[in-house]
Structures are given as structure tokens and as C-alpha cells.
MIBAVEX-610828 format. One record per residue (C-alpha): residue number from 1; residue in three letters; x, y, z. Coordinates in steps of 0.25 Angstrom, whole numbers, plus 2048, in hexadecimal, padded with zeros to 3 digits. Each point is the difference from the previous one (the first is absolute). Example, Ala and Ser with C-alpha at 12.3 -4.5 7.8 and 13.67 -1.06 7.14 Angstrom:
REC    nr   rest     u     v     w
REC     1    ALA   831   7EE   81F
REC     2    SER   806   80E   7FE
// end
This chain:
REC    nr   rest     u     v     w
REC     1    MET   800   800   800
REC     2    ARG   805   80E   7FC
REC     3    MET   7FC   80D   806
REC     4    THR   800   80D   7F8
REC     5    LEU   800   80D   807
REC     6    LEU   7F8   809   7F7
REC     7    GLY   802   80C   809
REC     8    THR   807   802   80D
REC     9    GLY   7FC   80E   804
REC    10    HIS   7F7   807   80B
REC    11    ALA   7F3   807   7FC
REC    12    MET   807   80D   7FB
REC    13    ALA   80C   7FA   7F9
REC    14    THR   803   806   7F3
REC    15    ALA   80E   7FA   7FD
REC    16    CYS   7FA   7F2   801
REC    17    TYR   7F2   7FA   7FF
REC    18    ASN   7F7   7FD   80C
REC    19    THR   802   7F3   807
REC    20    CYS   7FA   7F4   7F9
REC    21    PHE   805   7F2   7FB
REC    22    ALA   7FD   7F3   7F8
REC    23    LEU   803   7F2   804
REC    24    THR   802   7F7   7F4
REC    25    GLU   7FF   7F1   7FF
REC    26    ALA   800   7F8   7F3
REC    27    GLY   7FD   80D   7F8
REC    28    ARG   7F4   804   808
REC    29    HIS   7FF   80C   809
REC    30    PHE   7FB   804   80E
REC    31    LEU   800   80F   801
REC    32    VAL   800   807   80D
REC    33    ASP   7FB   80E   800
REC    34    GLY   801   809   7F4
REC    35    GLY   807   80D   804
REC    36    GLY   7F9   80E   7FF
REC    37    GLY   7FC   801   7F1
REC    38    SER   802   7FC   7F2
REC    39    GLY   80F   7FF   802
REC    40    ILE   7FD   7F1   803
REC    41    LEU   7FE   7FE   7F1
REC    42    ALA   80E   805   7FD
REC    43    GLN   806   7F9   80B
REC    44    ALA   7F9   7F3   7FC
REC    45    ARG   805   802   7F1
REC    46    ARG   80E   802   805
REC    47    ALA   800   7F4   808
REC    48    GLY   7FA   7F7   7F5
REC    49    LEU   7F4   7FE   808
REC    50    ALA   7F4   7FD   7F6
REC    51    TRP   7F2   803   806
REC    52    ARG   7FA   7F3   7FA
REC    53    ASP   809   7F8   809
REC    54    VAL   7FC   807   80D
REC    55    ASP   7F7   7F6   808
REC    56    VAL   7FE   807   80D
REC    57    LEU   801   80E   805
REC    58    PHE   801   802   80F
REC    59    CYS   7FD   80E   806
REC    60    THR   806   802   80E
REC    61    HIS   7F8   80D   803
REC    62    ARG   7F9   80C   7FB
REC    63    HIS   80B   80B   800
REC    64    ILE   801   806   7F2
REC    65    ASP   80F   7FD   7FE
REC    66    HIS   7FC   7F1   800
REC    67    LEU   7F2   800   7FB
REC    68    PHE   7FF   809   7F4
REC    69    GLY   80A   7F9   7F8
REC    70    ALA   7F8   7F3   803
REC    71    VAL   7F4   806   7F9
REC    72    TRP   809   802   7F4
REC    73    ALA   805   7F2   800
REC    74    VAL   7F2   7FA   801
REC    75    ARG   7FC   809   7F4
REC    76    ALA   80C   7FB   7F8
REC    77    ALA   7FC   7F2   803
REC    78    MET   7F2   803   7FC
REC    79    GLN   805   805   7F2
REC    80    GLU   807   7F3   7FE
REC    81    MET   7F3   7F9   802
REC    82    THR   7F8   809   7F7
REC    83    CYS   80A   7FF   7F5
REC    84    GLY   800   7F1   801
REC    85    ARG   80F   7FF   805
REC    86    ARG   7FC   7FB   80E
REC    87    ARG   7F7   7F4   802
REC    88    GLN   801   7FD   80F
REC    89    GLU   7F9   808   80B
REC    90    LEU   807   80A   809
REC    91    GLU   7FF   7FE   80F
REC    92    ILE   801   80D   809
REC    93    LEU   802   7FE   80F
REC    94    ALA   7FE   80A   80B
REC    95    HIS   7FA   801   80D
REC    96    ALA   7F1   803   800
REC    97    GLY   800   80F   801
REC    98    LEU   80A   801   7F5
REC    99    ALA   7FA   7F6   7F7
REC   100    GLU   7F3   808   801
REC   101    LEU   808   80D   7FC
REC   102    LEU   807   7F9   7F5
REC   103    GLU   7F3   7FB   7FA
REC   104    ARG   7FA   80E   801
REC   105    LEU   80C   807   7F9
REC   106    LEU   801   7F6   7F5
REC   107    ARG   7F1   801   7FD
REC   108    GLU   800   80F   800
REC   109    LEU   80D   804   7FB
REC   110    ILE   802   7F8   7F3
REC   111    ARG   7F8   7FE   7F4
REC   112    ALA   7F4   7F7   800
REC   113    GLU   805   7F5   7F7
REC   114    GLU   80B   7FD   80A
REC   115    ALA   7F8   803   80D
REC   116    ALA   7F7   7F5   7FB
REC   117    LEU   80B   7F6   803
REC   118    VAL   7FF   802   80F
REC   119    GLY   7F9   7F4   806
REC   120    THR   802   7F8   7F3
REC   121    ARG   80E   7FF   7FC
REC   122    VAL   806   809   80A
REC   123    ARG   7FC   7FB   80E
REC   124    ILE   803   808   80D
REC   125    HIS   801   7F7   80C
REC   126    ALA   7FF   806   80E
REC   127    LEU   80B   7FA   809
REC   128    GLN   7FE   7FC   80E
REC   129    ASP   80B   801   80B
REC   130    GLY   808   7F3   7FF
REC   131    GLU   7FA   7FB   7F3
REC   132    GLU   808   7F6   7F9
REC   133    ARG   800   7FF   7F0
REC   134    THR   809   7FA   7F5
REC   135    VAL   807   80B   7F8
REC   136    LEU   809   7FC   7F5
REC   137    GLY   7FF   7F1   805
REC   138    ARG   805   805   80E
REC   139    ARG   7F9   7FF   80D
REC   140    THR   7FE   80F   804
REC   141    VAL   7FA   806   80D
REC   142    PHE   7FA   80E   800
REC   143    PHE   800   807   80E
REC   144    ASP   7FB   80D   806
REC   145    ILE   80D   807   804
REC   146    GLY   7F9   807   80C
REC   147    SER   802   80E   7FB
REC   148    ASP   7FA   80B   80A
REC   149    GLN   7FF   809   7F4
REC   150    ASP   7F8   7FA   7F4
REC   151    ARG   7FD   7F1   7FE
REC   152    GLN   80B   7F9   7F9
REC   153    PHE   804   7F2   7FC
REC   154    GLY   80D   7F9   7FE
REC   155    PHE   803   7F2   7FB
REC   156    ALA   80A   7F4   803
REC   157    MET   803   7F6   7F4
REC   158    ASP   806   7F3   801
REC   159    LEU   80D   7FE   7F8
REC   160    LYS   808   7F3   7FC
REC   161    GLY   807   7F9   80B
REC   162    GLY   7F7   804   80B
REC   163    ARG   804   80F   7FF
REC   164    ARG   7F6   80C   801
REC   165    LEU   7FF   80E   7FA
REC   166    ALA   7F9   809   809
REC   167    CYS   7FA   80E   7FB
REC   168    LEU   7FC   809   80C
REC   169    GLY   7F9   80A   7F7
REC   170    ASP   803   80F   801
REC   171    GLU   803   802   80F
REC   172    PRO   80A   7FB   80A
REC   173    LEU   7FF   7F2   806
REC   174    HIS   7F4   7FF   80A
REC   175    PRO   7FD   7F5   80A
REC   176    ALA   7F5   7FA   7F6
REC   177    GLY   80B   7FE   7F6
REC   178    GLU   80A   7F9   808
REC   179    PRO   7FB   7F2   7FE
REC   180    TYR   802   801   7F1
REC   181    ALA   80D   808   801
REC   182    ARG   807   7F7   80A
REC   183    GLY   80B   7F8   7F9
REC   184    ALA   7FD   805   7F2
REC   185    HIS   80A   7FD   7F6
REC   186    TRP   7FC   80E   7F9
REC   187    LEU   7FA   80B   809
REC   188    LEU   7FA   80B   7F8
REC   189    HIS   800   80D   808
REC   190    GLU   7FE   80F   7FD
REC   191    ALA   80C   809   804
REC   192    PHE   7FC   80F   7FE
REC   193    CYS   80E   805   803
REC   194    LEU   80C   7FF   807
REC   195    ALA   800   801   810
REC   196    SER   80B   80B   7FE
REC   197    GLU   7F6   808   7F8
REC   198    ALA   7F3   7FD   808
REC   199    GLU   7FF   80F   804
REC   200    ARG   800   804   7F2
REC   201    PHE   7F6   7F6   7FA
REC   202    ARG   7F8   7FE   80D
REC   203    PRO   7FC   7F1   7FD
REC   204    TYR   7F9   7FE   80D
REC   205    GLU   7F6   80A   7FD
REC   206    LYS   7FC   7F8   7F3
REC   207    ARG   7FF   7F3   807
REC   208    HIS   80E   7FC   7FA
REC   209    SER   80D   7FB   805
REC   210    THR   80F   802   7FD
REC   211    ALA   80A   7F7   7FA
REC   212    ARG   805   7FD   80E
REC   213    ASP   7F2   7FD   805
REC   214    ALA   7FD   7F6   7F5
REC   215    CYS   80D   7F9   802
REC   216    ARG   7FE   7FF   80F
REC   217    ASN   7F2   7FA   7FD
REC   218    ALA   807   7F6   7F6
REC   219    ARG   80A   7FC   80B
REC   220    ARG   7F5   7FE   80B
REC   221    MET   7F8   7F8   7F6
REC   222    GLN   80C   7F8   7FD
REC   223    ALA   7FE   802   7F1
REC   224    GLU   80B   7FC   7F7
REC   225    ASN   7FF   80B   7F6
REC   226    VAL   7F9   80E   800
REC   227    VAL   7FB   808   7F4
REC   228    LEU   800   80F   803
REC   229    TYR   7F6   808   7F7
REC   230    HIS   7F6   80C   800
REC   231    THR   80C   80A   803
REC   232    GLU   802   80E   7FE
REC   233    ASP   807   803   7F2
REC   234    SER   80A   80C   803
REC   235    ASP   80C   7F8   7FD
REC   236    LEU   7FD   7F3   7F8
REC   237    ALA   80E   7FF   7FB
REC   238    ARG   805   7FD   80E
REC   239    ARG   7F3   7FB   806
REC   240    ARG   804   7F1   800
REC   241    GLU   80E   803   806
REC   242    ARG   7FB   809   80B
REC   243    TYR   7F4   7F8   804
REC   244    ARG   808   7F3   800
REC   245    ALA   80A   806   809
REC   246    GLU   7F6   805   80A
REC   247    GLY   7F9   7F2   800
REC   248    ARG   80D   7F9   802
REC   249    SER   802   806   80D
REC   250    VAL   7F4   7F9   806
REC   251    PHE   7FE   7F4   7F7
REC   252    GLY   809   7F5   7FB
REC   253    GLY   7F8   7FA   7F5
REC   254    GLY   7FE   804   7F2
REC   255    ILE   7FC   80E   7FD
REC   256    PHE   7FA   803   7F3
REC   257    VAL   7FD   80F   7FB
REC   258    PRO   7FB   7FE   7F2
REC   259    ASP   7FF   80A   7F5
REC   260    ASP   7F3   801   7F7
REC   261    LEU   7FF   7F5   7F6
REC   262    GLU   80B   7F7   808
REC   263    THR   7FD   7F2   802
REC   264    LEU   802   7F6   80B
REC   265    GLU   800   7F1   7FF
REC   266    LEU   7F8   7FB   80C
REC   267    ASP   802   7F1   7FF
// end
């Protein structure tokens, strides 16, 4: 399985795209969020991701830097359907309130020919906390992260050899996510900025963490590797070097700070 980071930036990033990614197995894709707008179409093209091959879209929460690009992604898949280039259905997964919002947006904001696919070839499923599903042939558990700001889900996916990938959504690790994060081979954790620059970027006001916080969580959960994303974009040329250096002061495992369109082999 391969992960492609379609975007790695925070909500107001302009030097990179907002955080979203795709997991790929045997040519099929599982898309997680969509960033903040139609830029998802360009990122997908650059990554070689074809909309006819996206089987499942999962939306973590309703913030615009994650949700609006998802609407564009669904529309792109719908156009593949109406043009006859896509035969299979598209499944959209989100918690109940977000599933309702997505359906309303799709029915009201896109042309009638495409909106008519909602409920037939585009199926929206409202997730329950702890719900288990099979995604790309892998056992996947979706869970409420326990946010005190806005309801949000993450997921844990089984990898080969008994390993696990855990995505914590767009907030720091909460107690509700610990059973899924503990012992993960890959822990996906937002890291808004460096701890040394917290006064400048004020991550805690936005319910975010620093690179040091994220790596401390990875150590506490005994994760093997941590992927840091959803960062500020003031110094992309040195982001990887600086974030890894701060993380290494508290975590001895693998620290990955990917750029947009970078891929990671997960198993």
C-alpha cells in the first residue's frame, strides 16, 4: 500500500496545498479529505490519480480546508460517471452531521445531472464511532476522536504483518484515539508549527500541536513512525529538516515530514 500526500499545509497555506492524502492498493484509491478547493483537481492530476479509480472518500470533519475540495473531488468522479468512463459506485464516508451537510452541498451546488447520482451511484454513509469497514481490502475502523470543538473522525487501518496505520484527524491525540494510536507502525499526526515558533503561530488557539508535541505523543503511544503534516508554510525548503530536528529531541522512531505529492510505501 502506498500513501500519496496531495497536500501538507494548514488552512491558510498558499505555498503548498491544504492537507489531504490518498491511500492506494492495486490501482484503487481511498481519498482522505480534499483540501480547500478546486486545487485538488490539479494535485490529483500531478499525482497521476484518476477519478475513475477512487473507490472511497472519507471526510474527517467539516472545516473548509478539508471539506470544500472533497466536493470538487466528488464532482470530478461524477463527471467520469456521466461521461461513461466510470462504472463503479463512489462511496462517501463521514459522521452523521457531516454526511448530511455533504449531501446538501452536492444536491444544491452542482448541476442537476450530476446531483441526481447522489443516492444511486454516489452513496453517502453516516459512520458510527468504532464502526468497522473494509476499505481497499483492509480492515478499517473509524472512530470519533473526541474533539471538544467540532465532531471529527479518524481511522485505523490494518497493514500487512500485523501492522497498523492510525490517522488522528486534524487535532492532537485525544484519549479517545489512544487505543488506535498505541503501537501503530504509522501514526499520522498534525503539527501546525515548531515549538520554538509557537508564540508566532499560536497552534493551541487553533486546537493544533507543535512538532515536538506530535513526536511526544508518538513516543508515548510507542509508535514506530510518525508522519507530520498540516503545517505552516513559511519555510518549505527547510521544513523537513527543521521539523525532524525538533522531533528527534523527544522521539527515537522514524519521523517523516513529506512535501506535497510525496509518496510513502506503507507495507
